[in-house]
C-alpha positions, -999 to 999 in steps of 0.1 A, spaced: -154 611 -488 -181 590 -505 -217 599 -508 -226 573 -481 -205 590 -455 -218 624 -465 -253 611 -461 -246 598 -426 -234 633 -417 -267 647 -429 -285 622 -407 -266 635 -377 -276 671 -384 -312 660 -389 -314 644 -355 -306 678 -339 -338 693 -352 -362 665 -340 -393 674 -320 -391 671 -282 -428 662 -280 -425 626 -290 -436 599 -265 -412 594 -235 -402 560 -222 -420 548 -191 -398 528 -168 -395 500 -158 -393 490 -194 -391 454 -206 -378 446 -240 -379 412 -257 -346 407 -274 -332 376 -292 -349 352 -268 -343 372 -236 -365 397 -217 -345 426 -204 -360 451 -179 -346 486 -175 -354 507 -145 -339 538 -162 -320 548 -193 -285 533 -194 -257 557 -185 -226 535 -192 -227 512 -222 -200 490 -236 -204 481 -273 -192 448 -287 -194 455 -324 -188 486 -346 -224 485 -357 -239 492 -323 -212 518 -316 -221 538 -346 -259 534 -340 -255 549 -306 -235 578 -320 -261 584 -347 -288 584 -320 -268 612 -301 -258 588 -273 -220 591 -275 -217 604 -240 -233 571 -228 -206 549 -244 -179 539 -219 -160 515 -241 -160 500 -276 -146 469 -293 -147 448 -326 -137 473 -353 -135 467 -391 -128 502 -403 -125 537 -390 -156 552 -374 -179 573 -395 -159 606 -400 -183 629 -383 -177 609 -351 -139 608 -352 -133 633 -324 -160 618 -302 -148 582 -308 -111 592 -301 -121 602 -265 -138 568 -258 -117 538 -247 -113 511 -272 -111 478 -252 -100 458 -282 -98 461 -320 -113 426 -322 -127 405 -293 -126 420 -258 -123 399 -227 -153 394 -204 -132 410 -176 -123 441 -197 -160 447 -204 -170 443 -167 -142 466 -156 -160 495 -173 -190 489 -150 -216 490 -177 -253 491 -172 -258 478 -207 -237 458 -232 -248 462 -268 -238 434 -292 -235 431 -330 -229 393 -333 -242 365 -311 -210 347 -316 -194 373 -294 -221 374 -267 -246 345 -271 -252 309 -263 -216 301 -272 -202 336 -271 -164 339 -273 -166 370 -250 -192 355 -227 -227 341 -228 -256 364 -221 -263 346 -189 -228 354 -176 -235 391 -180 -270 388 -166 -258 368 -136 -237 398 -125 -265 422 -132 -255 436 -166 -282 436 -192 -273 428 -228 -289 439 -261 -281 418 -293 -289 433 -326 -320 417 -341 -301 417 -374 -281 388 -361 -307 367 -344 -340 370 -363 -346 344 -390 -310 332 -383 -295 301 -366 -262 310 -350 -257 275 -336 -254 260 -370 -216 266 -372 -195 292 -389 -212 327 -390 -247 312 -388 -274 303 -413 -303 325 -423 -337 310 -431 -349 342 -448 -334 370 -468 -321 398 -447 -344 428 -444 -335 463 -433 -366 462 -412 -345 443 -387 -320 472 -386 -348 497 -382 -363 476 -354 -330 478 -335 -328 516 -339 -364 519 -326 -358 496 -296 -325 513 -287 -342 547 -289 -369 535 -264 -343 519 -240 -324 552 -239 -355 574 -240 -345 592 -272 -375 583 -294 -374 615 -314 -338 608 -326 -347 572 -333 -377 581 -354 -358 607 -374 -329 583 -380 -352 555 -393 -371 579 -416 -338 593 -430 -324 559 -436 -355 547 -453 -353 577 -477 -317 569 -485 -326 533 -490 -355 541 -513 -333 563 -535 -306 536 -536 -332 509 -546 -346 532 -573 -311 537 -588 -304 499 -586 -337 490 -603 -332 516 -630 -302 497 -642 -325 471 -657 -297 446 -659 -301 416 -682 -317 385 -667 -291 361 -655 -266 387 -645 -247 372 -616 -224 384 -588 -199 373 -562 -192 391 -529 -158 381 -513 -153 391 -477 -120 375 -468 -100 342 -466 -81 326 -437 -51 326 -460 -45 332 -497 -44 295 -505 -76 287 -487 -112 287 -500 -127 322 -496 -154 334 -473 -181 345 -498 -216 358 -493 -245 333 -490 -278 338 -506 -297 352 -476 -274 378 -460 -268 415 -465 -250 411 -499 -279 389 -510 -302 418 -501 -282 441 -523 -282 416 -552 -320 412 -548 -324 450 -551 -300 451 -581 -319 422 -598 -288 400 -601 -282 364 -592 -258 352 -565 -234 325 -578 -233 311 -542 -263 290 -533 -257 283 -496 -279 297 -469 -248 301 -446 -239 337 -439 -203 333 -451 -197 298 -465 -164 286 -478 -165 279 -515 -136 268 -537 -123 290 -565 -128 262 -590 -165 263 -582 -167 301 -583 -148 303 -616 -171 278 -632 -201 299 -621 -183 329 -638 -200 359 -621 -205 391 -642 -190 412 -615 -172 407 -582 -175 429 -550 -146 427 -526 -144 440 -490 -120 467 -479 -111 468 -442 -85 480 -417 -89 447 -397 -59 424 -402 -70 390 -389 -62 373 -422 -39 382 -451 -70 385 -474 -84 413 -451 -61 435 -472 -81 446 -503 -49 448 -524 -41 412 -516 -76 403 -529 -70 422 -561 -36 406 -567 -50 372 -561 -78 376 -586 -55 389 -612 -27 363 -607 -43 331 -596 -45 307 -626 -81 298 -618 -96 330 -605 -80 351 -632 -100 332 -658 -133 347 -646 -149 371 -670 -154 397 -642 -116 397 -636 -107 399 -673 -131 428 -679 -121 446 -647 -155 444 -631 -143 444 -595 -160 467 -571 -146 476 -537 -169 485 -508 -165 490 -471 -164 455 -454 -187 468 -427 -213 474 -454 -214 436 -461 -228 432 -425 -263 444 -413 -253 480 -406 -263 515 -418 -234 513 -442 -251 485 -462 -277 510 -473 -250 535 -485 -232 506 -503 -262 496 -523 -261 530 -539 -223 527 -544 -226 493 -562 -254 505 -584 -233 536 -594 -203 514 -602 -225 491 -624 -236 521 -645 -201 522 -658 -200 486 -670 -213 473 -703 -235 444 -691 -261 446 -718 
């Protein structure tokens, strides 16, 4: 088990010791969320999660018994929640149907990505849920300073900030009336993040050190989905003091290997996941491609073996991103980049 997952276990234990004297939620409660005002007359009792991030946040907040169904999984749940999660129905590994969500009779649907539940949601629009009396909560990490109607996975206008993640935790803790747990979780994550940033900055990498983050590819012959300059990997690169060889503001633009090879990143970070939508979801397929493709194999990072593997879910705005920053910094300590 890596240090990030151990840290998440510590967070869970810490939440059990929070004070019961924190402010309680007064209902009815109205929350402004990604362009919608949602009113709650009481704490939700049956939640369906569309996105692994919201599932794990509810578990970390001690709300597992409130989760009626889950969907959209990249990797196994955080290990301390394996038993809990096994007892909760998984509606779909990937995209659930609108009907399957409604069949669980939820009084809240929490959403990781607007492309699942949003203006053009492939599961449903938010209005479709609201029209049948089911409130929705979309993670601010996917709507603030981000245009999800621009095509693809959206375009960010500003560099991702973990404050968006902390805002989501705080708002969810108010909605469910578990503010002590929310406050403790935010403070614990901030401490982990501060330690990771300190480790990253202590590397003092040479100016001009560059990186590439590869999430996946529709097929091995296609251009890869790589991290743009404003998303979660860009946040990591900013804290590491390295440059992104990709200059697009799109969340996951398609960029040709010829262009990437010409940029010649000093190191490459690849995503590992259990999801199998595309052949390149398999991390070993990624590695084999990098080593054998006549263009990609010419990159210095490949020749020098500077390829770092991290949890795919850590490349999205989740608690795992904070753990992964520490992991990447630790890996870079073993490279001669001076």
